[in-house]
C-alpha positions as CSV (number, residue, x, y, z in Angstrom):
1,M,56.3,159.5,67.7
2,A,57.4,156.8,66.4
3,N,61.4,155.8,66.7
4,N,62.1,155.5,62.4
5,S,65.8,153.9,61.8
6,S,67.4,155.5,59.5
7,G,68.6,151.9,57.7
8,R,64.9,150.9,56.9
9,M,63.0,152.6,53.8
10,E,59.3,154.0,54.7
11,V,58.3,152.6,51.4
12,P,60.0,149.1,50.8
13,E,59.4,148.9,47.0
14,A,61.4,151.0,46.7
15,K,63.7,149.7,47.6
16,E,65.8,148.2,44.0
17,A,65.5,152.2,42.4
18,M,67.0,153.5,45.3
19,D,69.7,150.8,45.4
20,R,69.9,151.5,41.5
21,F,69.9,155.5,42.3
22,K,72.6,155.5,44.6
23,M,74.8,153.0,42.4
24,E,74.5,155.9,39.7
25,V,75.3,158.6,42.1
26,A,78.0,157.4,43.2
27,D,79.4,156.4,39.7
28,E,79.0,160.0,38.6
29,L,80.5,160.8,41.4
30,G,83.4,158.4,40.8
31,V,83.5,156.4,43.8
32,P,84.4,153.3,43.7
33,L,80.7,152.1,45.0
34,K,79.7,147.8,44.2
35,A,76.7,145.8,45.7
36,G,78.0,144.3,48.9
37,Y,80.7,145.5,51.9
38,N,82.3,148.6,51.2
39,G,83.9,148.8,54.4
40,D,87.0,149.6,51.9
41,L,85.9,152.6,50.8
42,T,86.5,155.8,53.7
43,S,83.2,157.9,55.4
44,A,83.9,161.0,52.7
45,Q,83.5,158.8,49.6
46,N,79.8,157.1,51.9
47,G,79.2,160.8,52.7
48,S,80.5,162.5,49.2
49,V,77.4,160.0,47.9
50,G,74.9,160.3,50.6
51,G,74.6,163.7,49.7
52,E,74.6,163.8,46.4
53,M,71.4,161.3,46.9
54,V,69.9,164.0,49.6
55,R,71.2,166.6,46.6
56,Q,69.3,165.6,43.6
57,M,66.1,164.1,45.3
58,I,65.5,168.3,47.3
59,K,66.1,169.2,43.5
60,R,63.4,166.9,41.7
61,Q,61.4,167.7,44.2
62,E,61.5,170.9,44.2
63,E,61.2,170.8,39.7
64,S,57.9,168.5,40.4
65,M,56.5,171.2,43.1
66,S,57.3,174.9,41.3
67,G,56.1,172.7,38.2
68,K,59.1,172.4,36.6
69,S,60.6,168.3,35.2
70,E,63.6,168.4,33.2
71,K,63.5,164.1,33.9
């Protein structure tokens, strides 16, 4: 089994879209995420963005699999 790095994109062409998605989610949550260095943010702030991204991706996939698509 291959060892995957959590920092590597499986589909490098999706990086720009994922970066936009991350910024949108951060904005929705009120996390002051910016391009570049974000070491001034707490782990809770960063984790909330990542967690919400996963929740939204799972929801979209479930909707896609069920034939329902709101977005």
